[in-house]
C-alpha positions as CSV (number, residue, x, y, z in Angstrom):
1,M,0.0,0.0,0.0
2,K,1.3,3.5,-0.9
3,T,2.8,5.6,1.8
4,Y,1.5,9.2,1.6
5,D,3.5,12.3,2.8
6,E,2.1,14.8,5.3
7,K,0.9,17.1,2.5
8,H,-1.3,14.5,0.9
9,I,-3.1,13.1,4.0
10,K,-6.5,14.5,5.0
11,N,-8.0,13.4,8.3
12,V,-11.8,13.7,8.4
13,V,-14.3,12.9,11.2
14,L,-18.0,12.3,10.2
15,I,-20.3,13.7,12.9
16,G,-24.0,14.4,13.3
17,S,-27.1,13.2,15.0
18,A,-28.3,9.6,14.8
19,K,-29.7,8.6,11.5
20,S,-28.2,11.5,9.6
21,G,-26.3,9.1,7.3
22,K,-22.7,9.1,8.5
23,T,-22.1,5.4,8.1
24,T,-23.7,5.4,4.7
25,L,-21.6,8.4,3.7
26,A,-18.4,6.5,4.8
27,E,-19.5,3.5,2.8
28,T,-20.2,5.7,-0.3
29,M,-16.8,7.5,0.0
30,L,-15.0,4.1,0.0
31,F,-17.1,2.9,-2.9
32,E,-16.5,6.0,-5.0
33,A,-12.8,5.6,-4.6
34,G,-12.8,1.9,-5.5
35,I,-11.7,0.7,-2.1
36,I,-14.8,-1.5,-2.0
37,N,-16.7,-2.8,-5.0
38,R,-20.2,-2.9,-3.4
39,R,-21.8,-0.6,-0.9
40,G,-23.1,-2.2,2.3
41,T,-26.2,-1.0,4.0
42,I,-27.3,-0.6,7.7
43,E,-30.4,-2.7,6.9
44,E,-28.3,-5.6,5.5
45,K,-25.8,-5.2,8.4
46,N,-22.8,-5.4,6.0
47,T,-21.2,-1.9,6.2
48,L,-17.5,-1.7,6.8
49,S,-18.0,0.8,9.6
50,D,-20.7,-0.8,11.8
51,Y,-19.3,-4.3,12.1
52,H,-19.8,-5.0,15.8
53,E,-22.7,-7.3,16.8
54,I,-24.2,-4.6,19.1
55,E,-24.3,-2.2,16.2
56,H,-26.1,-4.8,14.0
57,E,-28.6,-5.4,16.8
58,R,-29.3,-1.7,17.5
59,G,-29.1,-0.5,13.9
60,N,-26.8,2.4,14.6
61,S,-23.2,3.2,15.5
62,V,-21.9,2.6,19.0
63,Y,-18.1,2.8,18.2
64,A,-16.0,5.3,16.3
65,T,-14.6,3.4,13.3
66,T,-11.5,4.2,11.4
67,L,-11.5,3.8,7.6
68,H,-9.5,5.2,4.7
69,T,-9.9,6.1,1.0
70,E,-7.6,7.2,-1.7
71,W,-8.9,10.0,-4.0
72,R,-6.9,11.7,-6.7
73,D,-3.4,11.2,-5.2
74,Y,-4.7,12.1,-1.7
75,K,-5.3,9.7,1.2
76,I,-8.4,10.6,3.2
77,N,-8.6,9.0,6.7
78,I,-12.2,8.8,7.8
79,I,-13.5,8.2,11.3
80,D,-17.3,7.4,11.4
81,T,-18.7,8.3,14.8
82,P,-21.9,7.5,16.8
83,G,-24.7,10.1,16.8
84,L,-25.9,9.5,20.3
85,D,-24.5,11.5,23.2
86,D,-24.3,8.4,25.4
87,F,-21.2,7.5,23.2
88,I,-19.8,11.0,23.2
89,G,-16.3,9.7,24.3
90,E,-16.0,8.0,20.9
91,V,-16.9,11.2,19.2
92,I,-14.5,13.4,21.2
93,S,-11.5,11.1,20.7
94,A,-12.1,11.2,16.9
95,I,-12.6,14.9,16.8
96,S,-9.3,15.4,18.7
97,V,-7.1,13.7,16.1
98,C,-8.9,14.7,12.9
99,D,-8.2,17.9,11.0
100,T,-11.7,18.5,9.4
101,A,-15.1,17.7,10.7
102,V,-17.9,16.8,8.3
103,M,-21.2,17.6,10.1
104,L,-24.1,15.8,8.4
105,L,-27.5,17.5,8.6
106,N,-30.6,15.6,7.7
107,A,-32.5,17.7,5.1
108,Q,-35.8,16.5,6.6
109,Y,-35.1,17.8,10.1
110,G,-32.4,20.5,9.9
111,V,-30.2,21.0,13.0
112,E,-31.2,18.2,15.3
113,V,-30.5,17.7,19.0
114,G,-27.5,15.4,18.4
115,T,-26.0,18.1,16.2
116,E,-26.2,20.7,18.9
117,L,-24.6,18.5,21.5
118,I,-21.7,17.4,19.3
119,W,-21.1,20.9,18.0
120,D,-19.8,22.0,21.4
121,Y,-16.8,19.8,21.0
122,V,-16.1,20.7,17.4
123,D,-16.2,24.3,18.5
124,K,-14.0,23.7,21.5
125,Y,-11.3,22.1,19.3
126,G,-11.8,24.7,16.6
127,K,-11.8,22.2,13.8
128,P,-12.5,23.3,10.2
129,T,-16.0,22.2,9.4
130,I,-17.9,21.1,6.3
131,L,-21.7,21.0,6.5
132,A,-23.1,18.2,4.4
133,I,-26.8,18.3,3.9
134,N,-27.9,14.7,3.3
135,Q,-31.1,12.9,2.4
136,L,-32.1,15.5,-0.2
137,D,-33.9,12.7,-2.0
138,A,-36.4,12.2,1.0
139,E,-39.9,13.4,0.5
140,K,-39.8,15.8,3.4
141,A,-36.4,17.2,2.5
142,N,-36.3,21.0,2.7
143,F,-32.9,22.5,1.7
144,N,-33.8,26.1,2.2
145,Q,-35.2,25.5,5.7
146,T,-32.1,23.5,6.6
147,I,-29.9,26.4,5.6
148,E,-32.0,28.8,7.7
149,D,-31.7,26.4,10.7
150,A,-27.9,26.1,10.1
151,K,-27.4,29.9,9.9
152,S,-29.5,30.4,13.0
153,F,-27.4,27.8,14.9
154,F,-23.9,28.0,13.4
155,G,-24.0,31.7,12.5
156,P,-22.8,33.6,9.5
157,A,-20.0,31.2,8.8
158,V,-22.5,28.9,7.0
159,T,-21.4,29.3,3.3
160,V,-23.5,27.7,0.5
161,M,-21.2,26.0,-1.9
162,Q,-23.9,24.0,-3.6
163,Y,-27.7,23.8,-3.8
164,P,-30.1,21.2,-5.2
165,L,-32.1,21.9,-8.4
166,S,-35.0,20.1,-6.6
167,T,-35.5,17.9,-3.6
168,G,-37.5,14.8,-2.9
169,S,-38.0,12.0,-5.4
170,T,-36.8,14.2,-8.3
171,F,-33.5,15.1,-6.6
172,N,-30.7,14.3,-9.1
173,S,-28.9,17.6,-9.8
174,I,-26.7,19.9,-7.9
175,I,-25.7,23.5,-8.8
176,D,-22.0,23.9,-7.8
177,L,-21.1,27.6,-7.0
178,L,-17.4,27.1,-6.9
179,K,-17.1,25.6,-10.3
180,M,-20.3,27.2,-11.6
181,V,-21.6,24.1,-13.2
182,M,-24.5,21.7,-12.7
183,Y,-23.8,18.1,-11.8
184,K,-26.6,15.8,-12.9
185,F,-26.5,12.2,-11.6
186,P,-27.8,9.0,-13.3
187,E,-30.8,7.3,-11.7
188,N,-28.6,5.0,-9.6
189,G,-26.1,7.6,-8.6
190,G,-22.4,7.5,-9.2
191,K,-20.4,9.7,-11.6
192,P,-22.4,12.8,-12.6
193,E,-22.7,14.5,-15.9
194,K,-21.2,18.0,-15.9
195,L,-23.7,20.5,-17.5
196,P,-24.1,24.2,-17.8
197,I,-26.3,25.8,-15.2
198,P,-29.9,26.1,-16.6
199,D,-30.9,29.6,-17.6
200,S,-33.7,29.6,-15.0
201,E,-31.1,29.2,-12.3
202,Q,-28.5,31.5,-13.6
203,D,-29.4,34.7,-11.7
204,H,-29.8,32.8,-8.4
205,A,-26.5,30.9,-9.0
206,N,-24.7,34.2,-9.8
207,E,-26.1,35.8,-6.6
208,L,-24.9,32.9,-4.4
209,H,-21.6,32.7,-6.3
210,N,-20.9,36.4,-5.5
211,E,-21.7,35.8,-1.9
212,L,-19.2,32.9,-1.9
213,V,-16.5,35.0,-3.5
214,E,-17.0,37.8,-0.9
215,K,-16.8,35.2,1.9
216,A,-13.6,33.8,0.5
217,A,-12.1,37.2,0.0
218,E,-12.8,38.6,3.4
219,N,-10.5,36.1,5.1
220,D,-7.3,37.4,3.5
221,E,-6.2,41.0,2.8
222,E,-4.4,40.0,-0.5
223,L,-7.4,38.2,-1.8
224,M,-9.6,41.1,-0.8
225,E,-7.3,43.4,-2.8
226,H,-7.6,41.0,-5.9
227,Y,-11.3,41.0,-5.5
228,F,-11.5,44.8,-5.5
229,Q,-9.2,45.0,-8.5
230,K,-10.9,42.3,-10.6
231,G,-14.4,42.1,-9.2
232,N,-14.0,38.4,-8.9
233,L,-11.6,35.6,-7.8
234,D,-10.5,32.6,-9.9
235,E,-11.1,29.1,-8.7
236,D,-7.6,28.7,-7.1
237,E,-8.0,32.0,-5.2
238,L,-11.5,30.9,-4.1
239,R,-10.0,27.7,-2.7
240,Q,-7.3,29.6,-0.9
241,G,-9.7,32.0,0.7
242,L,-12.1,29.2,1.7
243,K,-9.2,27.2,3.3
244,I,-8.2,30.3,5.3
245,G,-11.8,30.9,6.4
246,M,-12.2,27.3,7.4
247,M,-9.1,27.3,9.6
248,K,-10.3,30.5,11.2
249,H,-13.7,28.9,11.8
250,Q,-15.3,31.7,9.7
251,V,-16.4,29.5,6.8
252,F,-18.4,26.3,7.0
253,P,-18.9,25.2,3.3
254,V,-22.2,23.5,2.5
255,F,-22.4,20.5,0.3
256,C,-25.4,18.6,-1.0
257,L,-25.8,14.8,-0.7
258,S,-27.9,11.8,-1.1
259,T,-25.7,9.1,0.4
260,R,-28.4,6.5,-0.1
261,K,-28.4,7.1,-3.9
262,D,-24.6,7.9,-4.1
263,M,-25.0,11.4,-5.2
264,G,-22.6,14.2,-4.3
265,A,-20.0,12.4,-2.2
266,G,-17.3,12.5,-5.0
267,R,-17.5,16.2,-5.3
268,M,-17.2,16.7,-1.6
269,M,-14.2,14.3,-1.6
270,G,-12.6,16.5,-4.3
271,F,-13.1,19.5,-2.1
272,I,-11.5,17.7,0.9
273,D,-8.5,16.9,-1.3
274,N,-8.1,20.4,-2.7
275,V,-9.2,22.7,0.2
276,A,-9.6,21.0,3.5
277,P,-6.3,21.5,5.5
278,S,-3.9,18.7,6.0
279,A,-2.3,18.0,9.4
280,I,0.8,20.0,8.5
281,E,-1.3,23.1,7.9
282,M,-3.1,22.8,11.2
283,P,-2.0,24.5,14.5
284,E,0.6,22.7,16.5
285,D,-0.2,20.2,19.1
286,F,1.0,20.8,22.7
287,T,2.6,18.6,25.3
288,E,1.2,18.6,28.9
289,E,4.0,21.0,29.8
290,G,2.8,23.5,27.1
291,Q,5.6,22.7,24.6
292,E,4.6,23.1,20.9
293,V,4.8,20.0,18.7
294,A,4.7,20.6,15.0
295,C,3.6,18.0,12.4
296,D,7.1,17.8,11.1
297,P,8.2,14.6,9.2
298,A,11.8,15.3,10.0
299,A,11.3,15.6,13.8
300,P,11.7,12.7,16.2
301,T,8.8,10.2,16.2
302,R,5.7,10.9,18.3
303,L,2.6,8.8,18.3
304,F,-0.6,9.7,20.2
305,V,-2.9,6.9,21.1
306,F,-6.5,8.2,20.9
307,K,-8.4,4.9,21.1
308,T,-8.0,1.4,22.5
309,L,-10.2,-1.5,21.4
310,V,-10.1,-5.1,22.6
311,E,-11.1,-7.5,19.7
312,P,-12.2,-11.1,20.6
313,H,-9.6,-13.6,19.5
314,L,-7.2,-10.8,18.4
315,G,-6.3,-8.8,21.5
316,R,-5.7,-5.1,22.1
317,L,-5.7,-2.7,19.2
318,S,-4.2,0.7,19.7
319,F,-5.3,3.5,17.3
320,F,-2.8,6.4,17.0
321,K,-2.0,9.5,15.1
322,V,1.6,10.1,14.0
323,I,2.0,13.6,15.5
324,A,5.6,14.0,14.2
325,G,8.3,12.0,12.4
326,E,7.4,8.6,11.1
327,V,6.7,5.2,12.5
328,A,8.0,2.0,10.9
329,L,7.8,-1.7,11.6
330,G,10.3,-2.8,14.3
331,M,10.7,0.6,15.9
332,E,11.1,0.8,19.7
333,L,9.3,3.8,21.3
334,Q,9.3,5.1,24.8
335,N,6.1,5.5,26.9
336,E,6.9,8.1,29.5
337,K,3.6,7.5,31.4
338,T,4.5,3.9,32.2
339,N,8.3,4.3,31.8
340,T,8.3,1.3,29.4
341,T,9.5,0.6,25.9
342,E,7.1,-0.6,23.2
343,R,8.1,-2.4,20.0
344,I,5.9,-1.8,16.9
345,A,5.8,-5.4,15.7
346,Q,2.7,-4.9,13.4
347,L,1.4,-1.8,11.6
348,F,-2.0,-1.4,9.9
349,I,-4.3,1.0,8.2
350,A,-7.8,0.0,9.4
351,D,-11.0,-0.2,7.4
352,G,-13.5,-1.3,10.0
353,K,-12.6,-4.8,11.0
354,N,-10.3,-5.2,8.0
355,R,-6.6,-4.3,8.7
356,N,-4.3,-3.5,5.8
357,P,-0.6,-4.2,6.7
358,I,1.8,-1.4,6.0
359,D,5.6,-0.8,6.5
360,R,5.5,2.8,7.7
361,L,3.3,5.8,8.3
362,K,4.4,9.5,8.1
363,A,3.5,12.5,10.2
364,G,-0.2,13.4,10.1
365,D,-1.3,9.8,9.3
366,I,-3.6,7.6,11.3
367,G,-2.9,3.9,11.9
368,C,-3.2,1.1,14.4
369,T,-1.0,-1.6,16.0
370,L,-1.6,-4.7,18.0
371,K,-0.6,-5.9,21.5
372,L,1.1,-2.9,23.0
373,K,1.6,-4.1,26.6
374,N,1.6,-1.0,28.6
375,T,0.1,1.7,26.4
376,L,-3.5,2.9,26.7
377,T,-5.7,5.8,25.4
378,N,-4.2,9.2,25.9
379,H,-0.6,7.8,26.1
380,T,2.2,9.2,23.9
381,L,5.0,7.0,22.4
382,N,8.2,8.9,21.7
383,G,11.1,8.0,19.5
384,K,14.7,9.0,20.4
385,G,15.0,12.7,20.9
386,A,11.4,13.3,21.7
387,K,10.2,14.1,25.3
388,G,6.9,14.8,27.0
389,N,3.4,13.6,26.5
390,I,0.8,15.1,24.2
391,D,-1.9,17.0,26.0
392,P,-4.6,14.3,26.7
393,I,-8.2,14.2,25.5
394,H,-10.4,15.6,28.2
395,F,-13.5,13.4,28.5
396,P,-16.8,14.6,30.0
397,A,-17.7,13.6,33.6
398,P,-20.2,10.8,33.9
399,K,-23.9,11.7,34.3
400,V,-25.4,8.5,35.8
401,R,-24.4,5.9,38.4
402,I,-25.5,2.4,39.1
403,A,-24.3,-0.6,41.1
404,I,-23.4,-3.8,39.4
405,V,-23.1,-7.4,40.7
406,A,-22.3,-10.7,39.1
407,K,-25.2,-13.1,39.4
408,N,-22.7,-15.9,40.0
409,K,-20.5,-15.0,43.0
410,Q,-17.7,-17.1,41.5
411,D,-17.5,-14.4,38.7
412,D,-16.7,-11.5,41.2
413,E,-13.0,-11.5,40.4
414,K,-13.6,-11.9,36.7
415,L,-16.1,-9.0,36.8
416,S,-13.5,-6.6,38.2
417,E,-11.0,-7.6,35.4
418,V,-13.6,-7.2,32.7
419,L,-14.8,-3.8,34.0
420,N,-11.3,-2.5,34.0
421,E,-10.9,-3.7,30.4
422,I,-14.1,-1.9,29.5
423,H,-12.8,1.3,31.1
424,M,-9.6,0.9,29.2
425,E,-11.6,0.9,25.9
426,D,-14.0,3.6,27.0
427,P,-12.7,6.2,29.5
428,T,-16.1,7.8,29.8
429,I,-17.2,4.7,31.8
430,E,-15.7,5.0,35.2
431,I,-15.5,2.1,37.7
432,E,-15.6,2.7,41.4
433,Y,-14.9,0.0,43.9
434,N,-16.6,1.5,46.9
435,R,-15.6,-0.1,50.2
436,E,-17.8,2.2,52.2
437,L,-21.0,1.2,50.2
438,K,-19.7,-2.3,49.6
439,Q,-20.7,-1.9,46.0
440,I,-19.0,-1.8,42.5
441,I,-20.5,1.3,40.9
442,L,-20.5,2.1,37.2
443,H,-20.5,5.8,36.2
444,A,-21.6,6.4,32.6
445,Q,-23.0,9.0,30.2
446,G,-26.6,7.8,30.2
447,E,-29.0,4.9,30.5
448,L,-28.2,3.7,27.0
449,H,-24.5,3.7,27.8
450,L,-25.2,1.5,30.8
451,A,-27.5,-0.8,28.7
452,V,-24.8,-1.3,26.1
453,T,-22.2,-2.0,28.8
454,K,-24.5,-4.7,30.2
455,W,-25.0,-6.1,26.8
456,R,-21.3,-6.4,26.3
457,L,-20.8,-8.1,29.6
458,E,-23.4,-10.7,28.8
459,H,-22.8,-11.3,25.1
460,I,-19.1,-10.6,24.6
461,Y,-17.7,-11.7,28.0
462,K,-20.5,-14.3,28.7
463,M,-21.1,-13.0,32.3
464,Q,-24.6,-12.7,33.8
465,V,-24.8,-9.4,35.8
466,E,-27.4,-7.4,37.6
467,F,-27.8,-3.7,38.0
468,Q,-28.8,-2.4,41.5
469,K,-29.5,1.0,42.8
470,A,-26.3,2.6,43.9
471,K,-26.2,3.5,47.6
472,I,-25.5,7.1,48.8
473,P,-22.3,7.8,50.7
474,Y,-23.9,9.6,53.7
475,R,-21.8,11.1,56.5
476,E,-22.6,11.4,60.2
477,T,-21.6,14.1,62.6
478,I,-22.9,15.7,65.9
479,Q,-24.4,19.0,66.8
480,K,-23.7,19.4,70.5
481,P,-21.3,18.1,73.2
482,A,-22.0,14.9,75.2
483,N,-20.4,12.9,77.9
484,S,-20.5,9.2,78.4
485,S,-18.7,6.3,80.1
486,Y,-18.6,2.6,79.4
487,R,-17.3,-0.2,81.5
488,H,-16.3,-3.4,79.7
489,K,-16.1,-6.3,82.0
490,K,-16.0,-10.0,81.1
491,Q,-15.2,-13.0,83.3
492,S,-15.4,-16.5,82.0
493,G,-12.7,-18.5,83.8
494,G,-9.0,-17.6,83.8
495,A,-8.0,-14.1,82.8
496,G,-10.9,-11.8,82.3
497,Q,-11.4,-8.5,80.5
498,F,-11.8,-5.1,82.1
499,G,-11.6,-1.5,80.9
500,E,-13.6,1.6,81.7
501,V,-13.5,4.8,79.7
502,F,-15.0,8.3,80.4
503,M,-15.1,10.6,77.3
504,K,-16.5,13.8,76.1
505,I,-17.3,14.3,72.4
506,E,-17.9,17.7,70.7
507,P,-18.6,18.9,67.1
508,Y,-15.3,19.8,65.5
509,Y,-14.8,22.9,63.4
510,E,-11.7,24.7,62.1
511,G,-10.4,27.3,64.5
512,M,-12.4,26.0,67.5
513,P,-10.9,26.9,70.9
514,P,-8.6,24.4,72.6
515,F,-10.2,21.9,75.1
516,K,-9.9,23.4,78.6
517,E,-12.3,21.3,80.7
518,F,-9.4,19.0,81.7
519,P,-5.7,19.3,81.2
520,V,-4.7,17.9,77.8
521,R,-1.6,15.7,78.1
522,D,-1.4,15.2,74.3
523,S,-3.6,15.8,71.3
524,E,-3.7,14.1,67.9
525,T,-5.4,15.4,64.8
526,H,-6.4,12.7,62.2
527,E,-7.3,13.6,58.7
528,L,-9.9,11.0,57.9
529,P,-9.7,9.1,54.6
530,W,-13.4,9.9,53.9
531,G,-13.1,13.6,54.6
532,G,-13.3,15.7,57.8
533,K,-11.2,15.3,61.0
534,L,-11.0,13.6,64.3
535,V,-9.2,15.4,67.1
536,F,-8.3,13.0,69.9
537,N,-7.3,14.4,73.3
538,N,-5.7,12.4,76.1
539,C,-6.6,14.1,79.4
540,I,-5.7,11.1,81.7
541,V,-3.8,12.1,84.8
542,G,-2.8,10.1,87.9
543,G,-2.4,6.8,85.9
544,V,-6.1,5.8,86.1
545,I,-5.6,4.4,82.6
546,D,-2.1,3.3,81.6
547,A,-0.7,5.2,78.6
548,R,-0.2,2.0,76.7
549,F,-4.0,1.5,76.5
550,I,-4.7,5.0,75.0
551,P,-4.0,3.9,71.4
552,S,-6.5,1.0,71.9
553,I,-9.2,3.5,72.9
554,L,-8.4,5.6,69.8
555,K,-8.6,2.5,67.7
556,G,-12.0,1.7,69.1
557,V,-13.3,5.2,68.4
558,L,-12.0,5.1,64.8
559,E,-13.5,1.7,64.3
560,K,-17.0,3.1,65.3
561,M,-16.4,6.2,63.1
562,S,-15.9,3.9,60.1
563,E,-19.4,2.5,60.7
564,G,-21.4,5.3,62.4
565,P,-24.0,4.7,65.0
566,L,-26.8,6.4,63.1
567,T,-26.8,4.7,59.7
568,G,-23.5,2.9,59.4
569,S,-22.0,5.7,57.4
570,Y,-18.6,7.3,58.0
571,V,-18.5,9.8,60.9
572,R,-16.6,13.1,60.5
573,D,-15.6,16.2,62.4
574,V,-15.6,15.2,66.0
575,R,-13.4,16.1,68.9
576,V,-13.0,13.3,71.5
577,S,-11.4,13.9,74.9
578,I,-10.6,10.9,77.3
579,Y,-10.6,12.3,80.8
580,D,-11.1,9.4,83.2
581,G,-11.4,5.7,83.5
582,K,-10.4,2.6,85.5
583,M,-8.3,-0.5,84.8
584,H,-7.6,-3.8,86.5
585,P,-4.0,-4.9,87.3
586,V,-4.7,-8.4,85.8
587,D,-7.7,-8.3,83.5
588,S,-7.1,-5.0,81.6
589,N,-5.7,-5.4,78.1
590,D,-5.8,-3.7,74.7
591,I,-9.1,-5.4,73.5
592,S,-10.9,-4.4,76.7
593,F,-10.1,-0.7,76.2
594,K,-10.8,-0.9,72.5
595,I,-14.3,-2.2,73.2
596,A,-14.8,0.3,76.0
597,G,-13.7,3.2,73.6
598,T,-16.1,1.9,70.9
599,M,-19.1,1.7,73.2
600,A,-18.5,4.9,75.0
601,F,-18.2,6.8,71.7
602,R,-21.4,5.1,70.4
603,D,-23.4,6.1,73.6
604,A,-22.0,9.7,73.5
605,F,-22.8,10.0,69.8
606,H,-26.5,9.2,70.3
607,Q,-26.7,11.9,73.0
608,A,-25.0,14.6,71.0
609,E,-27.8,15.4,68.5
610,P,-26.4,13.2,65.7
611,Q,-26.8,14.8,62.2
612,L,-26.8,12.9,58.9
613,L,-25.1,14.6,56.0
614,E,-25.7,13.9,52.3
615,P,-23.5,14.6,49.3
616,I,-24.6,17.7,47.3
617,N,-23.8,18.1,43.6
618,E,-23.5,21.3,41.7
619,V,-25.8,20.9,38.7
620,E,-25.8,23.1,35.6
621,V,-28.5,22.6,33.0
622,S,-28.5,24.4,29.7
623,I,-31.9,24.4,28.0
624,P,-33.9,26.4,25.4
625,D,-36.1,29.2,26.9
626,A,-39.4,27.4,26.2
627,M,-38.4,24.5,28.4
628,M,-37.1,26.4,31.4
629,G,-40.3,26.2,33.5
630,D,-40.6,22.4,33.2
631,V,-36.9,21.9,34.1
632,M,-37.2,24.3,37.1
633,T,-40.2,22.3,38.3
634,E,-38.3,19.0,38.0
635,L,-35.2,20.4,39.8
636,Q,-37.3,21.7,42.7
637,A,-39.2,18.4,43.0
638,R,-35.7,16.9,43.6
639,R,-34.9,19.1,46.6
640,S,-32.7,21.4,44.5
641,M,-31.6,24.8,45.6
642,I,-31.6,27.1,42.6
643,M,-28.5,29.2,42.8
644,G,-28.9,31.3,39.7
645,M,-29.8,31.6,36.0
646,E,-28.1,33.3,33.0
647,N,-28.3,33.4,29.3
648,E,-25.5,31.7,27.3
649,H,-25.4,31.3,23.5
650,G,-29.1,31.4,23.3
651,Y,-29.7,28.9,26.1
652,Q,-30.9,29.4,29.6
653,V,-28.4,28.1,32.1
654,I,-29.8,27.0,35.4
655,K,-27.4,26.5,38.3
656,A,-28.5,24.5,41.2
657,R,-27.3,22.4,44.2
658,T,-29.0,19.0,44.2
659,P,-28.6,16.1,46.6
660,L,-27.0,13.1,45.0
661,A,-29.8,10.9,46.3
662,E,-32.2,12.9,44.1
663,L,-30.2,12.5,40.8
664,D,-31.3,8.9,40.2
665,K,-33.0,8.9,36.7
666,F,-32.7,12.7,36.6
667,F,-30.8,12.7,33.3
668,S,-33.3,10.4,31.5
669,T,-36.2,12.5,32.8
670,L,-34.5,15.7,31.7
671,K,-33.9,14.2,28.3
672,N,-37.6,13.5,27.9
673,I,-38.6,16.9,29.2
674,S,-36.3,18.7,26.8
675,Q,-36.7,16.3,23.9
676,G,-33.0,15.6,24.3
677,R,-31.8,19.2,24.0
678,A,-30.7,19.7,27.6
679,K,-27.0,19.9,28.3
680,V,-26.0,18.9,31.8
681,R,-22.9,19.2,33.9
682,T,-22.7,17.9,37.5
683,Q,-19.9,17.6,40.0
684,F,-19.6,17.0,43.8
685,A,-19.8,20.1,45.8
686,D,-19.9,19.3,49.6
687,Y,-22.0,17.7,52.3
688,A,-25.1,19.2,53.8
689,P,-27.6,18.1,56.5
690,V,-30.5,15.9,55.3
691,P,-34.1,16.9,56.3
692,A,-35.1,15.5,59.7
693,E,-37.8,13.2,58.4
694,L,-35.4,11.7,55.9
695,Q,-32.7,11.2,58.7
696,K,-35.3,9.4,60.8
697,R,-36.4,7.1,58.1
698,L,-32.8,6.2,57.1
699,S,-31.8,5.6,60.7
700,E,-34.8,3.3,61.3
701,E,-34.1,1.3,58.1
702,Y,-30.5,0.9,59.2
703,H,-31.4,-0.4,62.7
704,K,-34.0,-2.8,61.3
705,T,-31.2,-4.2,59.1
706,E,-28.9,-4.5,62.1
707,V,-31.5,-6.4,64.1
708,A,-32.3,-8.7,61.2
709,E,-28.6,-9.5,60.8
710,L,-28.2,-10.3,64.5
711,H,-31.0,-12.8,64.2
């Protein structure tokens, strides 16, 4: 297979809402270039891109799939992405390494929900963007309305390059405003006939052509001067101006397509070849330390791994972009993250599940390799002379959480291994092994994301699993001081057990005055692993408790704090002072004082107005104006405290503080309320007291469970 240089490699990501035609476009582009001799279809489950079993079952993309085509001496790497925001991690990783985004718009529906959500990431990365209006052959297709929607959403950068002569069942001709010709396609699509623009369309075409020329000229002073001098720009000057505009994010060229009928893809591929920027023309990448890394073929080799995939019977596939230099078979590269050396034993260009062996790839190209031992997504592999890691892809925080258990207890260990493997493939799924809650908790992007994960566990890994409601990590503390004492005495023949402890407990807060009720011999402050502090004062005088037993009392207190008296949750922010006690010259030992410390703390805690605290999340919801009332009502029904509202890019942004316990099913409910248009961000803020009635109910439930376990 031919090795292309950095000037003749174009990396394109296909993005858009579900059912906009991305997979069919990818198939058409490969067919047009002769890479495949027959186009597969979603319905027949034989496309190169959607080849996973779950994609066949669902009828849409779940994974981002890498493909390639060769068109007029250029290599176009294509990444076909899912259109559902549950799989946004796949989309973001593809956007991060591609140089041009092709945003598909369904001519029947205009700018859809999925388009809005994905656009945030294209805009964030500043990627040059082509708008491809697809399904112009559909009965409900409306090109003009779609353009209006696009201009309303994307702004004045929307630049019409083509328009259809007609839409619906008669769609077969496109007026091209760059070349000022009409392309007329045969009934079954394919190579079009190049014809003059009909007289009836000449005025309209001239008007739009002039707008195109002005748009191209305004992005460069020299071109603007040529335009003023000549009143027009030639085709090469137009291309130059459009490229500059695309790279400034001030031109989004519009192309017309029917991917189903194979109409228009070839012309768009020609534009990608001639106008869309190559990697060497794009802004430099950066290392984590802020060092610029240019796409320089003569520089030391750098590979950035943007995706990891475990294929059954094959092993781990690592997809990478050659950021600089070149990679060749047999090269040894250094992974600074893991401080290991990896050998490139195999090198491929991927077309879905097909892998084409190749000897080398140059800067700007995309490829994959097998069985790297210690290299994962977001890792950089450096050749001799290269240092530092490429700035990683920043994936969005998860939105939903659920507990998972293996139905067969013998699979517990295997479940942990498999979940770690799934996280390795998909960093937007986070795995939490929560000792406090005694649960394995999955954090994901949505209900569908969870459902697909469960499907994979059951069908790929052959494990039967069950989802359960994730528990809430409550905290316990106290609101007033309390004193208690406890005598532990046990005699059952031989040496007995004896220990008596007197203690005072108080709510702890930063800057509180020192304890003065009794002289403090020594004081220890413990930063608790679960947050908050324990201050432990030893006020024992006169030897009533031997100093060697004080650590045992502390151990007993900490043990009870790890399973609080109220609900079994962690206890935080307490000051404990041991001021008196008794011991026996024979029967006192460490276990006696540990038990006495535990029980004294428990009794004092119940007298000190125990307070249950719950985790509070900061929630930010962006929604269109018309939906604000319904979303506010839903938030308030979930015990949210509304912190403010503001307008941002045409959306209302509601900021609230919501208990984690109330966020169960919130995101799916919000999706229904907003017809999928809501954007949500959430993160842990702090702990706050739960309402009294809820505290009472949770405490009663815990003690019922305790009694049941005792019997």
